[in-house]
C-alpha positions, 0 to 999 in steps of 0.5 A: 898373481901367478908365481913360477919356478924354472931350473936355474941350471938351464935358464935365467929369467929376469922380470921387470914391470912397467906401465901395462907391460911386463918385460922378461929377459930370458937366457937359455943355456946351450944344454937346455933340453927344451931350448928349441921349445922357445921357438914354439912359444914365439910361434904361438903368439905370432900366429894369433890375431893380437899382434901386440900381446907378446913381442919377442926380440931374439939375440944370438946368445940364446937370450930373448927379450919378451914384452908381455902386455899385462892382460896376457901375463898368465897366458904367456907363463902357461905357454912357457909351462906347456912347452917345458920351459918352466917347472911349475906355475901356481897361484900365489896367495 
């Protein structure tokens, strides 16, 4: 299992697990220096061949509801990290 950290001044993440999926509610502040990178994460998953791995819902207040299949959880977190939306990702012991 991975654990992650983010700058709480610029974003908030709520994570909820259900049957085979993890639902993220991600809210980015208007001041977040890498706010536009969230679009790159979305494009990454929308351009792959698996249309049900990660599903994005975007709301006007810079909030994203993201449903991630459990087998793509690590890939999703690493995509957030690669796009500077997370500060750290590490294995939890």
